[in-house]
C-alpha positions, 0 to 999 in steps of 0.5 A: 656248498663250499668251494675254494678258488684262491690265490695267495700272495705271501711275503716270505722272510727273504723278500721282507728283508729285501724290502727293509733294505729298499726302505733304508736306501730309498727313504720309504716304501716305493709305489712300484709293483710286479711285472718289472715296473720300477718302484718309486720312492715315497714322497715325504709328508709336507709339514711346513707348508701343508697341502698345496690345496687349501679348502674352506673347511669347518673351524675345527680343522686347520689347512696349514698342516696335513697331506694331499693325494692327487689322482686317487680313485673315487673311494677310499677305506680307513682302518681306525685301529691303525690310522691307515688309509687305503686308496686306488690309483691307475697303473700302466696297462689298464691296471690298478694299484692299492696304496696306503698312507698314515693319516696322522703324518701323510707318510706313505705306507705299503703299496700293493702290486698292480693288477687288472680287474675284470672290467678295467674301464672302472675303478674297483670298489673298496671296503674294510672288514675285520675278523679275529682281531685283524683288519683287511682292506678289500678291493672288489670288481665284477666282470668277465674273463677267462683268466683264473677260471675253468671257463670264461664266465662272469665273476667277482674278483676280490683282493684282500690285503692285511691292513698291517703289512699288505699281504694279499689274498686273491679270491675269484667267485663265479657270479651271474647278475649284478652283485651287492658286496658288503662287509658288515660282519666277519666275512665279505658278503656277496648277494644278488639283492635277494635271498642268494648269497656267498660269504668269503672268509678274509683270513683264508678265502674260504667261500660258503654259498647259501642258496635261497632254498637253504634259508630258514624262517622264524616260526609264524612269520608269514611276511618273512617269506615275502620279499626275502632279502639278505641284508648283511652279516652279523657275528651270529650269521646272516641278517635277513628281512622279509616284507615285514620283520627281520631275523638272524639265521639261526639266531634272534628274531625281531618280533622278540626283540622289538623296542618298547612302544613299537608294534612287534610285527612291523620291524624293517631294517633300514641300514646295517653297520658293523655290529649295529642294525638301524630299523624302522617300526610302526608304533603300537596300536592305540599309541597317541601318534601311531597314525603320524609317526614311526619309531627308529631304533638302533639294535645290537646286531649280535643279540637284536637288543634295542640300544636307543630309539627316536620317533619321527614323522612317517613319510607321506611316500615311502623313500626309494632308498634308505639312509646310510648308517655312519658310525664314529671311529670308536663306535659311540655315535651313529648318524643316518640321514636326518637321524642321530644317535648317542649310543652310550647316553642312549639318546636319539635325535630326529631333525625335521621341519614343522611339517615333518619333512627331513631338513638335513642329511648327516654324512659323517660323525667324529669321536668328539661328538660332532656330526657334519651334514647338509641341509635340504640336500638328499645326495650328500655323497656328491656334496662331500666331493663337489661342495654346495648345499647348506653345510651344517654341524651338529653337536651331540652335547647340545643337540643343536645344529649350526650353519656353516659358511656356504663353501665349507667342505665336509669331512668324509671321515675323521681318524687319528684326529685328522679329517679326510676331505675330497675335492675334484680339480678342473682336470677332473682329478680327485684329491684326497686331503687330510687336515688335522683337528685343532684344539 
C-alpha cells in the first residue's frame, strides 16, 4: 500500500538571494524563522579564548580552542561528510527549531523554521539518513492532533532537512502504538517493534507500508515465523529476524551466510548500523568451547557476508537489551558494548574478566583507531553526559585498554578532528562542546 501525506518546504531562487543579502548585512545566517519571529545574527566562533566551559577530557583533545552551545536538546546528529552538526532548541509557543553548526569552526550554519510537534512537552528525536549520495537530518515526534490530517488520530511527524541547504520536507504518517524509528538503510523506517513497518523516502516523502501478513520467510526456517521482528533496513530491503536466524526480505538468508565455526541455524542480530549487522551465533556442535562461548560477527548488510568475528563467554543470563553498535566516521571500526572490531584488518576484540563477564562498555570510536568507554558501567549514555564510572581508552593498534583520570569526560563522537562532548550545568541546561584533536 502506498500513501502520500507530504508537505514540502522549498526554497525558491528569490528567497535564496534574500538570505544571501541577509548574511552579508548581518554577519551570518540568523536563528529566526517563520511566524513573524525576528532573525538573530549568528555568534562568531570563539577562537582566542575557547569555550567558556572547560571539561576534563582525554589528552588527545584541547580545551583551549573549540566551541560551545548552551541549552541544546538531549540529542544531536552529525553529518561526517560535511562536518555539520544539528541540534534542537526550544522556540516560543511550545515550538522547536533545528539549528546547525560547522564542527571544525563552530560557525553557525542554516537554521530551520520553528514548528510545534504533536507532543510539545518533549524534545523531538534526531536521526541522520543517507540516500542517493545525499544526507538528511531527520527530526521525528509522536502524538495526537488534528492538524494536517483528515481526523485527529495519532501519527508520527517527520521533518526531513537536506544537510547542505536545510530544505525541509514534512511527512505525517498515521500510527497507533509506540513507534520505533530508525535510519539504518536508505529510508526512514517506522516499526511497531514487531513485524509491521512503514518506510519513508527522505527524497520525496513517499510512504510504503509493509504489513506482517505481506512478509515472506526463507524456505525451511520454522523459527523465522516465531517472534518475527523488523530489525532495520538494508540497500536490498527489510532486515528481519525470528526466534532464531535472520534474513533480508527478497535477499540473503543468515543460514547461508553463517561465519565459519558457527551453527548456521542459530544466528540472531544484536545491533544494526548503516551497511552493517552485528549478530551473535552459537558455536558449531562439537566445538571445544561450544558450551561456554558465543561467536559475535559483523556482517555486510547488503550481502550478508561475514566481515570479522570474535568469541566471547556466553552470558549466564541473556541480557534484556543488546549493545548499541557505533561505527567510526569513515566506517573502518565498530564498537558495541565490550566488543571492538577493526573492519579493514578483520580483527575482533572481546573485553571480559577472568570469569567471562564484560568489564567495559565502549561508546565511541574515531577514525584514528581510538575507542572510548567506561569500565563497570552498563548505561554508558548517561556517562557521556554526567560523567562518572571508570573512563578508559582503547587502541586498535595495540588492543590495549588504558584507564583515564576518574573525572574525564568522553566524546560522544568525533568529526572534522573535533570531539563532541556533553555536559549539564546546575540550571539543568545541556551544553554541547566541541574540542579539537591535537597532534
